[in-house]
C-alpha positions in Angstrom: -204.5 73.1 -243.1 -201.2 71.4 -242.5 -201.1 72.6 -238.9 -204.5 71.1 -238.3 -203.3 67.7 -239.7 -200.2 67.8 -237.5 -202.3 68.7 -234.4 -204.8 65.9 -235.2 -201.9 63.4 -235.6 -200.4 64.5 -232.4 -203.7 64.2 -230.5 -204.4 60.8 -232.0 -201.0 59.5 -231.0 -201.3 60.8 -227.5 -204.7 59.3 -227.0 -203.6 55.9 -228.5 -200.6 55.9 -226.2 -202.4 56.0 -222.9 -200.6 53.5 -220.7 -202.5 50.5 -219.3 -202.2 49.3 -215.8 -198.7 47.9 -215.3 -197.5 46.8 -211.9 -193.7 47.2 -211.5 -191.3 48.4 -208.9 -190.6 52.0 -209.1 -193.2 54.5 -210.4 -193.8 57.9 -208.9 -191.5 59.0 -206.1 -193.7 59.8 -203.1 -191.1 60.7 -200.6 -187.4 60.3 -199.9 -185.9 60.8 -196.5 -182.7 60.0 -194.6 -183.3 58.0 -191.4 -180.1 57.7 -189.4 -177.7 55.7 -191.6 -180.4 54.8 -194.1 -181.8 56.6 -197.2 -185.4 55.6 -197.7 -187.2 56.3 -201.0 -190.9 55.3 -201.5 -192.5 54.8 -204.9 -196.1 54.1 -205.9 -197.4 52.6 -209.1 -199.5 53.0 -211.3 -199.1 56.7 -212.1 -201.5 58.2 -211.4 -202.9 55.9 -208.7 -206.3 54.3 -209.6 -208.6 51.9 -207.9 -207.4 48.3 -208.0 -203.9 46.9 -207.6 -201.5 49.4 -206.2 -197.8 48.7 -205.7 -195.8 50.5 -203.0 -192.1 50.0 -203.5 -189.3 51.0 -201.0 -185.7 51.5 -201.9 -183.6 51.3 -198.7 -179.9 52.2 -199.1 -177.0 52.7 -196.8 -176.6 56.5 -196.8 -172.8 56.4 -196.7 -172.1 53.7 -199.2 -175.3 53.7 -201.4 -175.5 49.9 -201.1 -179.0 48.3 -200.8 -180.0 47.2 -197.3 -181.9 43.9 -197.3 -181.9 43.0 -193.6 -184.2 45.8 -192.2 -187.9 45.0 -191.9 -190.3 47.3 -193.7 -194.1 47.5 -193.1 -196.5 49.6 -195.2 -199.9 50.7 -193.8 -202.6 52.2 -195.9 -205.6 54.0 -194.1 -208.6 55.4 -195.9 -209.1 59.0 -194.8 -212.9 58.8 -195.4 -213.8 55.3 -193.9 -210.8 54.5 -191.7 -210.4 51.2 -193.6 -206.9 49.9 -192.9 -204.5 47.6 -194.8 -201.1 46.5 -193.5 -198.6 44.7 -195.6 -194.9 43.7 -195.2 -192.8 45.0 -198.0 -190.7 42.1 -199.1 -188.0 41.4 -201.7 -190.1 38.4 -202.9 -192.9 40.8 -203.9 -190.5 43.0 -205.8 -189.5 42.5 -209.4 -186.4 44.7 -208.8 -184.5 42.9 -206.1 -182.9 46.1 -204.9 -186.3 47.2 -203.6 -189.1 45.8 -201.4 -192.7 45.9 -202.5 -196.1 45.7 -200.8 -199.1 45.2 -203.0 -202.6 46.5 -202.1 -206.0 46.4 -203.6 -207.2 49.9 -202.9 -210.7 51.4 -203.7 -211.0 55.0 -204.9 -210.7 57.7 -202.4 -208.2 59.6 -200.2 -205.6 57.4 -198.5 -202.8 58.0 -196.0 -199.8 55.7 -196.3 -197.2 55.1 -193.6 -193.9 53.2 -194.2 -192.3 51.8 -191.1 -188.6 51.1 -191.5 -187.1 48.8 -188.8 -189.0 48.1 -185.5 -192.4 49.7 -186.1 -192.9 50.3 -182.4 -189.6 52.3 -182.0 -189.6 54.4 -185.2 -191.8 57.1 -186.6 -193.3 56.3 -190.0 -192.6 58.0 -193.3 -196.0 59.1 -194.3 -197.7 60.6 -197.3 -201.2 61.2 -198.6 -202.4 59.8 -201.9 -205.6 60.3 -204.0 -206.7 57.0 -205.6 -208.9 57.8 -208.7 -211.6 55.6 -210.1 -210.2 52.9 -212.3 -210.5 53.2 -216.1 -213.2 50.9 -217.4 -211.7 47.7 -218.8 -213.3 48.1 -222.2 -211.7 51.6 -222.6 -208.3 50.4 -221.4 -208.4 47.4 -223.8 -210.1 49.4 -226.6 -207.3 51.9 -226.8 -204.8 49.1 -227.4 -207.0 47.4 -229.9 -207.9 50.7 -231.6 -204.5 52.2 -232.2 -203.8 50.3 -235.4 -207.1 51.7 -236.8 -205.9 55.2 -236.0 -202.6 54.5 -237.8 -204.5 53.2 -240.8 -206.7 56.3 -240.8 -203.7 58.5 -240.8 -202.2 56.5 -243.7 -205.4 56.9 -245.7 -205.5 60.6 -245.0 -201.9 61.0 -246.1 -202.6 59.1 -249.3 -205.6 61.3 -250.1 -203.6 64.5 -249.5 -200.7 63.2 -251.6 -203.0 62.2 -254.5 -204.7 65.6 -254.4 -201.3 67.4 -254.4 -200.0 65.2 -257.3 -203.1 66.1 -259.4 -202.4 69.8 -259.0 -204.8 72.6 -259.6 -207.3 71.9 -262.4 -207.0 74.2 -265.4 -210.1 75.0 -267.4 
């Protein structure tokens, strides 16, 4: 019985702790490559990607010193594999909350996407590319409902604890 309670509590906590959409620099590392004297790491957020706002952040470092490089232009291109719909954005320091990175924000619908990151002169360099599956977005009522509902789950767990404690304190009835 006790194992079932612990399992139920763990399940309730994991469901109540589903993260909502937060846009921030960083996220899931999609690729990391060295290009000449530069180390390029590309991140996407949210994790996992879902339809709506998508943040593509790029960390550009000098490969020898590890210092951020802010003077190299970065362009991010997103192309839908299914419809060939195309979005192009410059990754800028102004769009990034972490000023060591550059960010490009997209509003992507669900589907399969190919993203290319061009570092430096786009006409002279080959892109750093990766594929990404963008899932359907979570319905807003569900996303909000989990955050509103978690206190009720906590109260339910407290009540269950009190009932079990009261039953234990009464002990077995003797007749």
